[in-house]
N, C-alpha and C positions, 0 to 999 in steps of 0.2 A: 847296573845300571845303569842307577844318579849316576854315577862317575861317566859310565856314557856317553847319558847326554848332555850331559855337561862340556864334553871334549869336545862334541859336536855341533854344542851353540859357540862353542868362541870359536871354534873354523869356521862356521856358517858366519857369523862376523869381523873373524878377518875376513873375508871377502865381499864381505856387502861391498859396491862403491856407492862414494857418497856424489850424487847429484852438484851440479854450484849451474845460479839465475845467470845469465848473460846471453847480448842480445845481437842477432846477427848485424853485422857494419857490407859482410860485402859478402859474394861466393865467387869461387873460381873452380866454373867445373873441369875445364879442362888440362889446371893444374891438379884437382882433386882436393883443393882451399877453399879452409873456409876466412875468413875474420871474423871477428868474434871481442865486443865489447864484451868482459866477466866481472863477479865478485871473487874473490881473492876460493886461487887452486887449492886449498889443503894438504891433499895425498900428496900434492908436488911444490911444496912450500912456498908457491907464488903471489904475490901479492894483488892486488884486483887491477885490471889495468885492458888492455887494448891486444891483441896476438893472431898471429895467422900458424892458423891447426891444417894439421893431417887429414884426411875422413878413414877413418879404419873399410868404412866400405864404403865405394863410388854409388851406389843407392841410395848415402844421407842425404847427397847434397841436392835432390826432386824435390823432398823436405822443406829446404831450407830456404827461406829468401831474405833479401835487406831490412830490416828493421822488426824481423821475426821476434820474438823472446822467445826463447829454449831453455831447455835446464836440459847440461850433460856430463857426463865425462870424459876426464880428459890423464889420457896415460902417456908413459916415456913410451914408445913400439918403434925399437932398432935406432934409437935412441931420437927419435922426432915426435917433441910434441902433436897425438893425436885427439883425433875426438872417437873414442868409445862404441859414446849409445849416446841417445839423445830419447828425450822426452818430446 
């Protein structure tokens, strides 16, 4: 039973997403994209910079405005850098 709990804990840790801090620079709702000035994206092995991201869900754009501080998860989705989660 202990081994199963340890195994489950490892699986959950592997699936945990790391949020990155950033500031919204520009929202392009018509293109379903957002420009973010962000800290290092450790899961993508990218340094801090300003980048344009797709959004996984267009409804996310309604929560974003230029100048807003956010925390987000970015992943490669079908080869494109995409914001998949927002705080």
